[in-house]
C-alpha atoms as an extended CHARMM CRD file, in Angstrom:
* protein
*
       200  EXT
         1         1  MET       CA             12.7650000000      -13.4470000000       -0.3870000000  PROA      1               0.0000000000
         2         2  ARG       CA              9.1550000000      -13.9370000000        0.6580000000  PROA      2               0.0000000000
         3         3  THR       CA              6.2490000000      -11.8350000000        1.7770000000  PROA      3               0.0000000000
         4         4  ALA       CA              5.9700000000      -11.0320000000        5.4570000000  PROA      4               0.0000000000
         5         5  GLY       CA              2.9410000000      -11.9710000000        7.4880000000  PROA      5               0.0000000000
         6         6  GLN       CA              1.5370000000      -12.0970000000       10.9960000000  PROA      6               0.0000000000
         7         7  GLY       CA             -0.2530000000      -15.2280000000       12.1600000000  PROA      7               0.0000000000
         8         8  PRO       CA             -2.0520000000      -16.0110000000       15.4280000000  PROA      8               0.0000000000
         9         9  GLY       CA              1.2630000000      -16.6700000000       17.1530000000  PROA      9               0.0000000000
        10        10  GLY       CA              2.9420000000      -13.5100000000       15.9220000000  PROA      10              0.0000000000
        11        11  PHE       CA              5.1240000000      -12.7510000000       12.9370000000  PROA      11              0.0000000000
        12        12  GLU       CA              6.4600000000      -15.6950000000       10.9680000000  PROA      12              0.0000000000
        13        13  LYS       CA             10.1090000000      -15.9030000000        9.9930000000  PROA      13              0.0000000000
        14        14  ARG       CA             10.7410000000      -14.9790000000        6.3680000000  PROA      14              0.0000000000
        15        15  ASP       CA             13.6840000000      -14.6490000000        4.0150000000  PROA      15              0.0000000000
        16        16  GLY       CA             14.9420000000      -11.1980000000        3.1130000000  PROA      16              0.0000000000
        17        17  PHE       CA             16.1540000000       -8.2200000000        5.1050000000  PROA      17              0.0000000000
        18        18  MET       CA             15.5130000000       -4.5810000000        5.9870000000  PROA      18              0.0000000000
        19        19  ILE       CA             18.3830000000       -2.3950000000        7.1250000000  PROA      19              0.0000000000
        20        20  PRO       CA             18.5320000000        1.2800000000        8.1630000000  PROA      20              0.0000000000
        21        21  GLY       CA             19.0800000000        3.6110000000        5.2350000000  PROA      21              0.0000000000
        22        22  GLN       CA             17.0900000000        1.5820000000        2.7250000000  PROA      22              0.0000000000
        23        23  ASP       CA             14.2240000000        3.2310000000        0.8800000000  PROA      23              0.0000000000
        24        24  LEU       CA             10.6240000000        2.1350000000        1.2420000000  PROA      24              0.0000000000
        25        25  VAL       CA              8.8400000000        1.9970000000       -2.0970000000  PROA      25              0.0000000000
        26        26  MET       CA              5.1400000000        1.5550000000       -2.7530000000  PROA      26              0.0000000000
        27        27  ALA       CA              3.8700000000        0.2400000000       -6.0780000000  PROA      27              0.0000000000
        28        28  GLY       CA              0.1810000000        0.4920000000       -6.8870000000  PROA      28              0.0000000000
        29        29  PHE       CA             -2.5690000000        2.7490000000       -5.5800000000  PROA      29              0.0000000000
        30        30  THR       CA             -3.6740000000        3.2730000000       -1.9830000000  PROA      30              0.0000000000
        31        31  GLY       CA             -7.0340000000        1.6500000000       -1.2370000000  PROA      31              0.0000000000
        32        32  PHE       CA             -8.1580000000        1.4140000000       -4.8420000000  PROA      32              0.0000000000
        33        33  GLU       CA             -9.6540000000       -2.0750000000       -4.6250000000  PROA      33              0.0000000000
        34        34  GLY       CA            -11.7540000000       -0.9200000000       -1.6880000000  PROA      34              0.0000000000
        35        35  THR       CA            -12.7720000000        2.1500000000       -3.6680000000  PROA      35              0.0000000000
        36        36  ARG       CA            -13.9450000000       -0.0680000000       -6.5280000000  PROA      36              0.0000000000
        37        37  ARG       CA            -15.9500000000       -2.2590000000       -4.1410000000  PROA      37              0.0000000000
        38        38  ILE       CA            -17.6510000000        0.8190000000       -2.7000000000  PROA      38              0.0000000000
        39        39  GLY       CA            -18.4010000000        1.9220000000       -6.2360000000  PROA      39              0.0000000000
        40        40  GLN       CA            -20.1490000000       -1.3800000000       -6.9080000000  PROA      40              0.0000000000
        41        41  CYS       CA            -22.4360000000       -1.3010000000       -3.8800000000  PROA      41              0.0000000000
        42        42  LYS       CA            -23.0290000000        2.4480000000       -3.5880000000  PROA      42              0.0000000000
        43        43  ARG       CA            -23.2430000000        3.4470000000       -7.2300000000  PROA      43              0.0000000000
        44        44  GLU       CA            -26.5400000000        5.3100000000       -7.0210000000  PROA      44              0.0000000000
        45        45  GLU       CA            -25.3830000000        7.3180000000       -4.0220000000  PROA      45              0.0000000000
        46        46  LEU       CA            -22.0990000000        8.1490000000       -5.7240000000  PROA      46              0.0000000000
        47        47  GLU       CA            -23.8300000000        9.2390000000       -8.9230000000  PROA      47              0.0000000000
        48        48  ALA       CA            -25.7270000000       11.8180000000       -6.8570000000  PROA      48              0.0000000000
        49        49  HSD       CA            -22.3980000000       13.3530000000       -5.8020000000  PROA      49              0.0000000000
        50        50  PHE       CA            -20.0420000000       12.8060000000       -8.7540000000  PROA      50              0.0000000000
        51        51  SER       CA            -20.2240000000       12.9490000000      -12.5340000000  PROA      51              0.0000000000
        52        52  PRO       CA            -20.4170000000        9.6980000000      -14.5390000000  PROA      52              0.0000000000
        53        53  MET       CA            -17.0980000000       10.5630000000      -16.1760000000  PROA      53              0.0000000000
        54        54  PHE       CA            -15.3970000000       10.8900000000      -12.7870000000  PROA      54              0.0000000000
        55        55  LEU       CA            -16.7710000000        7.5130000000      -11.6810000000  PROA      55              0.0000000000
        56        56  ARG       CA            -15.8360000000        5.7510000000      -14.9130000000  PROA      56              0.0000000000
        57        57  CYS       CA            -12.3960000000        4.7270000000      -13.6080000000  PROA      57              0.0000000000
        58        58  LEU       CA            -14.1050000000        2.4630000000      -11.0500000000  PROA      58              0.0000000000
        59        59  ASP       CA            -15.1700000000        0.1760000000      -13.9090000000  PROA      59              0.0000000000
        60        60  GLN       CA            -11.7010000000       -0.0960000000      -15.4180000000  PROA      60              0.0000000000
        61        61  THR       CA             -9.3550000000       -2.9860000000      -14.6950000000  PROA      61              0.0000000000
        62        62  GLU       CA             -5.6590000000       -2.4230000000      -14.0570000000  PROA      62              0.0000000000
        63        63  ASP       CA             -3.6120000000       -3.7690000000      -16.9700000000  PROA      63              0.0000000000
        64        64  ILE       CA             -0.3170000000       -4.2510000000      -15.1260000000  PROA      64              0.0000000000
        65        65  SER       CA             -0.0540000000       -6.7910000000      -12.3050000000  PROA      65              0.0000000000
        66        66  VAL       CA              2.4100000000       -5.8000000000       -9.6030000000  PROA      66              0.0000000000
        67        67  LYS       CA              2.5650000000       -9.4140000000       -8.4300000000  PROA      67              0.0000000000
        68        68  GLN       CA              3.4320000000      -10.6740000000      -11.9110000000  PROA      68              0.0000000000
        69        69  TRP       CA              6.1600000000       -8.0500000000      -12.2060000000  PROA      69              0.0000000000
        70        70  MET       CA              7.6360000000       -9.1050000000       -8.8670000000  PROA      70              0.0000000000
        71        71  GLU       CA              7.5310000000      -12.7920000000       -9.7770000000  PROA      71              0.0000000000
        72        72  CYS       CA              9.1350000000      -12.1510000000      -13.1660000000  PROA      72              0.0000000000
        73        73  GLU       CA             11.9260000000      -10.0120000000      -11.7310000000  PROA      73              0.0000000000
        74        74  THR       CA             12.6070000000      -12.5550000000       -8.9840000000  PROA      74              0.0000000000
        75        75  ALA       CA             12.6860000000      -15.4530000000      -11.4540000000  PROA      75              0.0000000000
        76        76  GLN       CA             15.1970000000      -13.5710000000      -13.5990000000  PROA      76              0.0000000000
        77        77  GLY       CA             17.3570000000      -12.7740000000      -10.5810000000  PROA      77              0.0000000000
        78        78  SER       CA             17.1290000000       -9.0720000000      -11.3180000000  PROA      78              0.0000000000
        79        79  CYS       CA             14.7860000000       -7.9640000000       -8.5260000000  PROA      79              0.0000000000
        80        80  PRO       CA             16.4180000000       -5.1840000000       -6.4590000000  PROA      80              0.0000000000
        81        81  VAL       CA             13.9570000000       -5.6630000000       -3.5880000000  PROA      81              0.0000000000
        82        82  SER       CA             15.2820000000       -7.0750000000       -0.3040000000  PROA      82              0.0000000000
        83        83  SER       CA             11.8530000000       -7.5650000000        1.3350000000  PROA      83              0.0000000000
        84        84  TYR       CA              8.2300000000       -6.8800000000        0.4690000000  PROA      84              0.0000000000
        85        85  GLU       CA              4.6350000000       -7.2540000000        1.5680000000  PROA      85              0.0000000000
        86        86  TYR       CA              1.5400000000       -7.2150000000       -0.6040000000  PROA      86              0.0000000000
        87        87  ALA       CA             -1.0810000000       -4.7550000000        0.6130000000  PROA      87              0.0000000000
        88        88  GLY       CA             -4.5490000000       -6.2300000000        0.9140000000  PROA      88              0.0000000000
        89        89  GLU       CA             -7.0690000000       -6.2510000000        3.7520000000  PROA      89              0.0000000000
        90        90  GLY       CA             -6.3150000000       -3.5030000000        6.2500000000  PROA      90              0.0000000000
        91        91  GLY       CA             -4.7400000000       -1.3700000000        3.5620000000  PROA      91              0.0000000000
        92        92  VAL       CA             -1.2160000000       -0.1730000000        3.0490000000  PROA      92              0.0000000000
        93        93  LEU       CA             -0.7220000000        0.6370000000        6.7380000000  PROA      93              0.0000000000
        94        94  ALA       CA             -1.3440000000       -3.0130000000        7.6400000000  PROA      94              0.0000000000
        95        95  ALA       CA              1.2330000000       -4.0360000000        5.0360000000  PROA      95              0.0000000000
        96        96  LEU       CA              3.7880000000       -1.6370000000        6.4990000000  PROA      96              0.0000000000
        97        97  TRP       CA              3.0680000000       -2.9570000000       10.0040000000  PROA      97              0.0000000000
        98        98  ASN       CA              3.6790000000       -6.5290000000        8.8340000000  PROA      98              0.0000000000
        99        99  LEU       CA              6.7710000000       -5.6820000000        6.8280000000  PROA      99              0.0000000000
       100       100  SER       CA              8.4450000000       -3.7610000000        9.6310000000  PROA      100             0.0000000000
       101       101  GLY       CA              7.3300000000       -6.2700000000       12.2460000000  PROA      101             0.0000000000
       102       102  ILE       CA              8.7340000000       -9.3560000000       10.5830000000  PROA      102             0.0000000000
       103       103  PHE       CA             12.1940000000       -7.7860000000       10.2940000000  PROA      103             0.0000000000
       104       104  ASN       CA             11.9740000000       -5.8970000000       13.5900000000  PROA      104             0.0000000000
       105       105  ALA       CA             12.8520000000       -2.6950000000       11.7360000000  PROA      105             0.0000000000
       106       106  GLY       CA             11.9740000000        0.9420000000       12.2540000000  PROA      106             0.0000000000
       107       107  ILE       CA             10.3000000000        2.8950000000        9.4670000000  PROA      107             0.0000000000
       108       108  ASP       CA              9.6130000000        6.5420000000        8.6900000000  PROA      108             0.0000000000
       109       109  VAL       CA              6.9290000000        7.1550000000        6.0500000000  PROA      109             0.0000000000
       110       110  ASP       CA              5.1780000000       10.2300000000        4.6640000000  PROA      110             0.0000000000
       111       111  LEU       CA              1.4750000000        9.7600000000        3.8970000000  PROA      111             0.0000000000
       112       112  ARG       CA              1.5740000000       12.5070000000        1.2800000000  PROA      112             0.0000000000
       113       113  LEU       CA              3.9350000000       10.4280000000       -0.8530000000  PROA      113             0.0000000000
       114       114  PHE       CA              1.6600000000        7.3650000000       -1.1170000000  PROA      114             0.0000000000
       115       115  PRO       CA              0.2740000000        6.9550000000       -4.6670000000  PROA      115             0.0000000000
       116       116  ILE       CA             -3.4820000000        7.5220000000       -4.4430000000  PROA      116             0.0000000000
       117       117  ARG       CA             -6.1770000000        8.2580000000       -6.9780000000  PROA      117             0.0000000000
       118       118  GLN       CA             -8.3790000000       11.3020000000       -6.5820000000  PROA      118             0.0000000000
       119       119  ILE       CA            -11.4890000000        9.1100000000       -6.7530000000  PROA      119             0.0000000000
       120       120  THR       CA            -10.2830000000        7.2940000000       -3.6300000000  PROA      120             0.0000000000
       121       121  VAL       CA             -9.7140000000       10.5980000000       -1.8280000000  PROA      121             0.0000000000
       122       122  GLU       CA            -13.1950000000       11.8650000000       -2.7190000000  PROA      122             0.0000000000
       123       123  ILE       CA            -15.0670000000        8.6860000000       -1.8460000000  PROA      123             0.0000000000
       124       124  CYS       CA            -13.2050000000        8.2860000000        1.4430000000  PROA      124             0.0000000000
       125       125  GLU       CA            -14.0590000000       11.8590000000        2.3740000000  PROA      125             0.0000000000
       126       126  LEU       CA            -17.7140000000       11.2430000000        1.4930000000  PROA      126             0.0000000000
       127       127  TYR       CA            -17.9710000000        8.1700000000        3.7270000000  PROA      127             0.0000000000
       128       128  GLU       CA            -15.4380000000        9.3450000000        6.3290000000  PROA      128             0.0000000000
       129       129  LEU       CA            -13.0290000000        6.4820000000        5.6910000000  PROA      129             0.0000000000
       130       130  ASN       CA             -9.2620000000        6.2900000000        6.1410000000  PROA      130             0.0000000000
       131       131  PRO       CA             -7.8760000000        5.4550000000        2.6660000000  PROA      131             0.0000000000
       132       132  TYR       CA             -4.6510000000        4.0920000000        4.1500000000  PROA      132             0.0000000000
       133       133  ARG       CA             -6.6130000000        1.3880000000        5.9900000000  PROA      133             0.0000000000
       134       134  LEU       CA             -8.7840000000        0.5690000000        2.9770000000  PROA      134             0.0000000000
       135       135  LEU       CA             -8.5490000000       -2.6780000000        0.9940000000  PROA      135             0.0000000000
       136       136  CYS       CA             -5.7760000000       -2.7190000000       -1.6100000000  PROA      136             0.0000000000
       137       137  GLY       CA             -5.5140000000       -5.0460000000       -4.5620000000  PROA      137             0.0000000000
       138       138  ASN       CA             -2.7120000000       -4.4840000000       -7.0330000000  PROA      138             0.0000000000
       139       139  CYS       CA             -0.3020000000       -3.0050000000       -4.4820000000  PROA      139             0.0000000000
       140       140  VAL       CA              2.9460000000       -3.8530000000       -2.6690000000  PROA      140             0.0000000000
       141       141  VAL       CA              5.3670000000       -2.1220000000       -0.2830000000  PROA      141             0.0000000000
       142       142  MET       CA              9.0740000000       -2.9040000000       -0.6280000000  PROA      142             0.0000000000
       143       143  ALA       CA             12.4600000000       -2.1830000000        0.8940000000  PROA      143             0.0000000000
       144       144  ALA       CA             15.3170000000       -1.5040000000       -1.5260000000  PROA      144             0.0000000000
       145       145  ASP       CA             18.7460000000        0.1210000000       -1.5290000000  PROA      145             0.0000000000
       146       146  ARG       CA             18.0220000000        2.4590000000       -4.4550000000  PROA      146             0.0000000000
       147       147  GLY       CA             14.3770000000        3.3820000000       -4.2660000000  PROA      147             0.0000000000
       148       148  GLY       CA             14.5390000000        6.0150000000       -6.9820000000  PROA      148             0.0000000000
       149       149  GLN       CA             15.8880000000        3.5340000000       -9.4980000000  PROA      149             0.0000000000
       150       150  LEU       CA             13.2220000000        1.0120000000       -8.5210000000  PROA      150             0.0000000000
       151       151  VAL       CA             10.4900000000        3.6190000000       -9.0010000000  PROA      151             0.0000000000
       152       152  ARG       CA             11.8140000000        4.3860000000      -12.4920000000  PROA      152             0.0000000000
       153       153  ARG       CA             11.8360000000        0.6970000000      -13.3980000000  PROA      153             0.0000000000
       154       154  LEU       CA              8.2690000000        0.2740000000      -12.2080000000  PROA      154             0.0000000000
       155       155  SER       CA              7.1230000000        3.4450000000      -13.9690000000  PROA      155             0.0000000000
       156       156  ALA       CA              8.6660000000        2.2100000000      -17.2190000000  PROA      156             0.0000000000
       157       157  GLN       CA              6.3140000000       -0.7800000000      -16.9830000000  PROA      157             0.0000000000
       158       158  GLY       CA              3.3000000000        1.4400000000      -16.3910000000  PROA      158             0.0000000000
       159       159  ILE       CA              3.1490000000        0.7020000000      -12.6510000000  PROA      159             0.0000000000
       160       160  PRO       CA              2.5520000000        3.7490000000      -10.4050000000  PROA      160             0.0000000000
       161       161  ALA       CA              5.2190000000        3.8710000000       -7.7070000000  PROA      161             0.0000000000
       162       162  ALA       CA              6.9030000000        6.2310000000       -5.2660000000  PROA      162             0.0000000000
       163       163  VAL       CA              9.4900000000        6.3070000000       -2.5160000000  PROA      163             0.0000000000
       164       164  ILE       CA              7.2990000000        6.7610000000        0.5710000000  PROA      164             0.0000000000
       165       165  GLY       CA              9.9260000000        6.7170000000        3.3180000000  PROA      165             0.0000000000
       166       166  CYS       CA             12.9010000000        4.8280000000        4.6520000000  PROA      166             0.0000000000
       167       167  VAL       CA             14.0470000000        2.1410000000        7.0430000000  PROA      167             0.0000000000
       168       168  THR       CA             15.3910000000        3.5840000000       10.3040000000  PROA      168             0.0000000000
       169       169  GLU       CA             17.3890000000        2.5410000000       13.3610000000  PROA      169             0.0000000000
       170       170  GLY       CA             15.4020000000        1.0260000000       16.2100000000  PROA      170             0.0000000000
       171       171  ILE       CA             11.8560000000       -0.2750000000       15.9640000000  PROA      171             0.0000000000
       172       172  ALA       CA              9.7320000000        2.9020000000       15.9000000000  PROA      172             0.0000000000
       173       173  ARG       CA              7.1720000000        3.0560000000       13.0950000000  PROA      173             0.0000000000
       174       174  GLN       CA              6.8600000000        6.7930000000       12.4880000000  PROA      174             0.0000000000
       175       175  ILE       CA              4.2620000000        8.3770000000       10.2310000000  PROA      175             0.0000000000
       176       176  ARG       CA              4.5450000000       11.8820000000        8.8370000000  PROA      176             0.0000000000
       177       177  HSD       CA              2.2980000000       14.1920000000        6.8740000000  PROA      177             0.0000000000
       178       178  GLY       CA              4.7480000000       16.3850000000        5.0250000000  PROA      178             0.0000000000
       179       179  GLU       CA              7.0030000000       18.1410000000        7.4980000000  PROA      179             0.0000000000
       180       180  GLU       CA              4.6270000000       17.4410000000       10.3810000000  PROA      180             0.0000000000
       181       181  THR       CA              4.9130000000       14.3120000000       12.5060000000  PROA      181             0.0000000000
       182       182  ALA       CA              1.5290000000       12.5840000000       12.4630000000  PROA      182             0.0000000000
       183       183  GLY       CA              2.4280000000        9.9860000000       15.0870000000  PROA      183             0.0000000000
       184       184  TYR       CA              3.2670000000        6.3140000000       15.0850000000  PROA      184             0.0000000000
       185       185  LEU       CA              1.8080000000        3.4030000000       13.1870000000  PROA      185             0.0000000000
       186       186  GLU       CA             -0.7280000000        1.4690000000       15.2400000000  PROA      186             0.0000000000
       187       187  ARG       CA             -1.5270000000       -2.2320000000       15.1780000000  PROA      187             0.0000000000
       188       188  PRO       CA             -3.7400000000       -3.0390000000       12.1360000000  PROA      188             0.0000000000
       189       189  LYS       CA             -7.4310000000       -2.3400000000       12.5810000000  PROA      189             0.0000000000
       190       190  PRO       CA            -10.4420000000       -3.8240000000       10.7460000000  PROA      190             0.0000000000
       191       191  ASP       CA            -10.5120000000       -2.7850000000        7.1220000000  PROA      191             0.0000000000
       192       192  GLU       CA            -12.3890000000        0.4620000000        6.4840000000  PROA      192             0.0000000000
       193       193  LEU       CA            -14.4270000000       -1.2970000000        3.8190000000  PROA      193             0.0000000000
       194       194  LEU       CA            -16.2980000000       -3.1530000000        6.5820000000  PROA      194             0.0000000000
       195       195  LYS       CA            -17.9510000000        0.1620000000        7.4710000000  PROA      195             0.0000000000
       196       196  ILE       CA            -19.6770000000       -0.0540000000        4.0820000000  PROA      196             0.0000000000
       197       197  VAL       CA            -20.1030000000       -3.7860000000        3.4570000000  PROA      197             0.0000000000
       198       198  THR       CA            -20.5640000000       -6.7530000000        5.8130000000  PROA      198             0.0000000000
       199       199  THR       CA            -17.8250000000       -8.9820000000        4.3750000000  PROA      199             0.0000000000
       200       200  ILE       CA            -14.7020000000       -8.5130000000        2.2830000000  PROA      200             0.0000000000
């Protein structure tokens, strides 16, 4: 089982599988690394809008590494994940595009279920950014047979996680917002952080 990825010539072949009926689980927070970077370069502006206490979380480091957890579980042969993709540049939507693309699988996800911190919501609203296309750090999306059990295992280790959707028949990448259909996942776009900084 390896991470998916798209190179210049298209998606590379990887081990693992995604089959209809599996759950899609996200571990980590949507766009939080990008939020922290914005906090570093726009601190004075942010302090004019938000209280110091509200901004304090931008200075904190995350104690639990999702990558270390994945590597440990895989080494022990106890990882229930059949495929995964780390979310980084381009945000969680880019990770979902890669993951579904490499296995030629359809997905149906609900944006309201993605773990996200309120600070990310507020800062993205302030700068008119899409948090789902914002740089992630300690974050991964996974396919698993029993997503609820996986979420409980992650939560027991202090890792925020949620079932955000499922693998479907066909190749459509559908996005929802609650009960409303928001459309279909588009090809990854430049990271939203580039609207604030020149390089990532």
